[in-house]
C-alpha positions in Angstrom: 0.0 0.0 0.0 2.7 2.4 0.9 4.7 1.3 -2.1 1.8 2.4 -4.4 1.5 5.6 -2.5 5.2 6.4 -3.0 5.1 5.4 -6.6 2.2 7.6 -7.4 3.3 10.7 -5.4 6.9 10.5 -6.5 5.8 11.9 -9.9 4.3 14.9 -8.0 7.3 15.6 -5.7 8.1 18.9 -7.5 4.5 20.2 -7.2 4.3 19.0 -3.6 7.6 20.6 -2.9 9.0 17.5 -1.3 12.4 15.8 -1.5 12.6 12.0 -1.3 13.1 12.1 2.5 10.0 14.3 2.9 8.0 12.1 0.6 8.9 9.0 2.7 8.0 10.9 5.9 4.5 11.7 4.5 4.1 8.1 3.4 5.0 6.9 6.9 2.4 9.3 8.4 -0.1 7.9 6.0 0.8 4.3 7.0 0.4 5.3 10.7 -3.0 6.8 10.0 -4.0 3.5 8.4 -3.1 1.7 11.6 0.4 0.4 10.8 2.6 0.2 13.9 5.7 0.7 11.8 6.3 1.6 8.1 5.5 -1.4 5.9 8.4 -3.3 4.4 9.1 -2.4 0.8 11.2 -4.8 -1.4 14.7 -3.5 -2.0 14.3 -4.2 -5.8 11.2 -1.9 -5.9 13.0 0.8 -3.9 15.8 0.7 -6.4 13.5 0.9 -9.3 11.8 3.9 -7.7 15.1 5.6 -7.3 14.7 5.8 -3.5 17.7 3.7 -2.5 19.4 5.0 0.6 16.4 7.3 1.6 16.1 7.6 5.3 12.8 6.4 6.8 12.1 3.5 4.4 11.7 0.0 5.8 13.5 -1.9 3.1 13.6 -5.7 3.0 13.4 -8.7 0.8 9.8 -9.9 0.1 9.5 -13.6 -0.9 7.6 -14.1 -4.1 6.4 -17.3 -5.6 8.6 -18.4 -8.6 7.4 -17.2 -12.0 6.3 -19.9 -14.4 7.4 -19.8 -18.0 3.9 -20.6 -19.3 2.2 -17.8 -21.1 -0.8 -16.3 -19.4 -4.1 -17.7 -20.8 -5.2 -14.2 -22.0 -1.9 -13.6 -23.9 -2.0 -16.4 -26.4 -1.4 -14.7 -29.7 -0.1 -16.1 -32.9 3.3 -17.1 -31.7 3.8 -20.2 -33.6 4.7 -18.2 -36.7 6.8 -15.6 -34.8 3.8 -13.4 -34.0 3.2 -12.4 -37.6 -0.4 -11.8 -38.4 -0.3 -11.2 -42.1 1.7 -9.7 -44.9 2.0 -6.3 -43.2 2.9 -6.8 -39.5 4.1 -3.2 -38.9 0.5 -2.1 -37.9 -0.4 -4.7 -35.4 -2.2 -6.9 -37.9 -4.1 -4.1 -39.5 -3.6 -3.5 -43.2 -1.4 -0.5 -44.2 -3.2 2.8 -44.4 -3.1 2.9 -48.2 -4.7 -0.5 -48.4 -7.7 0.2 -46.1 -11.1 0.5 -47.6 -12.2 4.2 -47.8 -8.6 5.5 -47.4 -8.1 8.9 -49.0 -5.7 9.0 -51.9 -3.1 11.8 -51.7 -3.5 14.5 -54.3 -0.5 15.2 -56.4 0.5 18.8 -56.8 0.0 20.2 -60.3 3.1 20.0 -62.4 4.7 17.1 -60.5 4.8 13.5 -61.3 
């Protein structure tokens, strides 16, 4: 919860006129208001990605995660057997090129040019 709070408000640090230490202090006050006896543990990898490594007031630790499987998610099964290609023109995410679309406007040539 505090991690999301930090991630969201980090982009507004300038408008809020906060430095990283001040942002963490506000997040810790928020966590205390939510009933946490101490600041929640934030994974050191997440802290590093946020750019808050070494900031005073953070409760940094290692959070155990279940191992990731190599199986694709059921909702993400696209045409991967042929390398993800969906047709002759794959640059437009499977849609035909603009000039091949029905109803596409043809560009007018300027008079005197060929």
